[in-house]
N, C-alpha and C positions, 0 to 999 in steps of 0.2 A: 504493499498498500502506499500509497503518496502522502508526504504529512503539508498540511497545508496548514497556513499562520493567515487564522480570519483578522480582523480588523475589529475592533472593539466600534460601537458607534459613535461613540466619543474622536475617536480616533479618525474615522470616517470625516466626522462634521470638522473636524481642524482641518484635514489634507485639504477637502473642496474649499474651506472657509483661503489654505493660502494659494489655491490655485484661481481663487476669484481676483484673491489680493495681489497674485503674479502680474494678471493679466491686468488689473487696473493699474498697476506703477509701473507694466511695459507699456499703455498705451499712451497713460499721462505724466508719468515722470510721480515723482515722489508727492504724497497726498498726507494731508495730516491725516492725524490719528481719531482726532475724533471725525472728521467724516465720511474716516475706513469703517468708524465701530460702526455709523451712521447706515452704512450703506449694506450692511454684511448682518443687520438689527442684533450686536454686538455688546458688552461694555467693551471702552477699553482696558478693563483687565484682561477680557476675553484676547483680546488679540495681541495684550505683553505678553502673555502668557504661551501663546500660538506661536510665538518670533524668540518668547526666551527657548525654547528644544535646540537642542545642537546640531546644525547641520543647516537650521534654518536658512533659505535663500533671501532673506529678508528681514533687515532690523526697526527697531522702535528708536530715534535719535531726534532732540532734540524736538519731539511732539508730533513727527513724521513716521510715516514707515517708508524706506526706500531701501533698494538694491544693497543687499549684507554687502559687495563690493561692489562698490562704484569706480565707474571706466576710469582708466589714469588718466591723468591730465599735466598738458606739458607746464598749465599755468597752475599750478596746483600751489596754495599759500603758504605759505612760513611764515610763519614771524621773525624766525631772528635775519633770514634773507630777506626779508623786505627793511628794515632798521634804514640801512643805510640808500634804499632806490628813491629817486627823486624825493632826497631830504629838503635841500630850497623850497620846492615848488610847495611842500606838505609847509611846511614851517611857513610862507608866506597866507596859505590858505586859512592855515589854522591864528595867525595874527590878527586879520582880519576881523575870524569869527568871533574870536576873542573880545573885539570891540565891542561886540552886541552887549554885551556882555555888563549887567548890571548892580549895584550896589541891592542886595537885599533877595537878590535871582534864587529864584532854586532850579537846579538843571540836571538835565542826564548827559552825562558823557559815556560817549559807545566806545567800544573795544579799537584794538590797531595799532600802529604802528602811525598814525597820521594825530590819532589824542594825544599822544602822549606831547607831541609839540606844543594841543593845547590844551594839553593842562599847564602847560609850562608856560604860556605867555597870555592866561587869565591875569586880572589886576589886580598885585601881589595883595592890597590891605584892607578890600571891600569885602563884607557881608557875602557868604553864602551857604544856599546848603547843596549840594552835590551828592548825586547818583548816581552811583556806576559798577560794572561787575567785570571788571576787570583789575588783575594785581596790580599789577604798572604800573595803570591810570590808577589808584588808591594808594602807590605807595606817594606820586608826585603831591596829589591833593592831599592827603596825609600830614605831608608839613606845612600846610599853609596856616596863616593864625586866623583868624573869625570866621573858618569855615565847618562848618557841620558834613559830618561826611557819611554818608549809606550807603555801603558796601553788601551787593547783592550777595545773597552764599548759594551753594548749591555742591554739586560735581561737579572737579576741578577738571576744566581743561586745557592739557596743557597746550595744546596746538596755539592755541589763540591768549594763555593765559587768562582766562576766563572762568567764571562759576555759573551754573546754569540748575537751578529746580524752575519745577509745574508751582510751587509754592511760592517761590521770589519772581516768576513773574507775576503774579495772584498777588503782592503784596507790590510789586510796583503799578499796578494796576491802579490800588487807592489811595499811592500817594499822590500831591499839588507839582505837578513838574510845571514852569516858566516857557522855559526853552531846553528843547533835545537838539543834540547836537551830534550828528549821526554821522560815522563815516561807510563809505563802500568800497566795492572792488569791485565794480562796475555800476555805471547808470547811462540807460541807454534810455529816449524818449519814446521809444515804443513798446520796449520790453521789459524797462522800469529798472531797479535801481537792486543789487543782487552782491551776497558776499561768497565765501567759500568752506564757511563750514553753516551746516544747517542748527548746529546745536546753538546758534547764537541769531535766527531768524524770529523765535516767540519772545525773546527780549526787545529788541529792533522794532520790532511789531508795540509791544506793548508801552513801554517810551514814548510809540509814536499817539497815540491812540491816550496817553496819559497827559499829554503835552498840550502848553494852549499855545505854542510854536514848534514846529520842527526847521530846524535846519542840517543841509548836507553840505559837507565840509570836505573835498575830496582835491587829490591833483589833475591836471587835465589828462593826467595818462589812463584815468577810470572814464573819460570822457565816452561812449558808441561801445563802451564795452556790454560781457553779458560774462558773468561768474553761474554756477554750480546753481544755489539754493538764494532764489527768489525772495524779496521781503515788502517789498512797496511798488505800489505808481508814481512814479514824478510828482506826479502832478499834489501830491501830501506836505512839499515843502513851500512854506513862502519864500524861501532864501538855498540859491544854489553856489557855493564861494567855490569859489576854484584857482587854485596855486597854478600860475603857468596858465600862456595865452595857448589855447587851441588855434588849430590851423585853421584853414576859411572853410576845405568839406565839412568839416567836422563842427565847427561852429555854425554854418549850416543846415546840421543838423534840431539845432536847438535853437530854431527860431520860436522866440515866442514864448519861450519858460526865462524865469527870473534868472542867468547865469548873472554872479557878480566877479568878474575877472579879478584878480592880482597877478599884475605880470613880472612885476618888477617892485621894489622897495618904494621905490617913492613914483610907484605909478599904478594906482589902481583907476578901474576901469569898470564905473557898472553900466551895464545894457542889457537892453532884452535885445538879442537875439535879430529879435522879428525889424529892428529899427537902425540895424546896422546898412 
């Protein structure tokens, strides 16, 4: 007699869910965990348990369901390698953005190498409240006088020196933030704003929702680029501060958007490219 292994009803149900999730991710890319649970008619915890089994083709990261092994990218973001890239342009953008900060403001400061320059450029003596989730940004802000620091906690992500947890995202949503200063790996007028790490997405989105005003701070190399993890359309930002002047072809793609271009230390050009 030939031995056969029968799948339990629970195992069959899990296998069916995995097949449906694979089809969804394969067709549409990474999806919100809450959305996947809704589509399959189960709880988020059920999806997490499905994906926690060894050998699962999918994983849950940063509130998203995605392929367990994403395709390698020639432009993969590594924090240590980004520190010296476009440093002058990042500093120009951050100095201009920091000039928008006023006494008594409550700020959210995003992660990434650009935001290190922003934290360092803040007016030194004014009273501020700063919310952040990046260890290196917190290190700079923690040395300031007259500044209350709120560091969001959770699981440490060494690739970006950040912390993430669903609880910290919920807490951020309850905070009052005047201005959110957001960094990005790519900003495209059609495909929106993106970064390289899915674990940053929920925090960035919560900061934008919480803030009265959101400001995107990037160097010109990020314009027209698209990274793996989308987190926002471009129109949520009241100001897009760009360090370094984009070429004419790239500038034409951003007609009508509120770009403030900082081309040189002594030359600040504020313009909507539709009026060029």
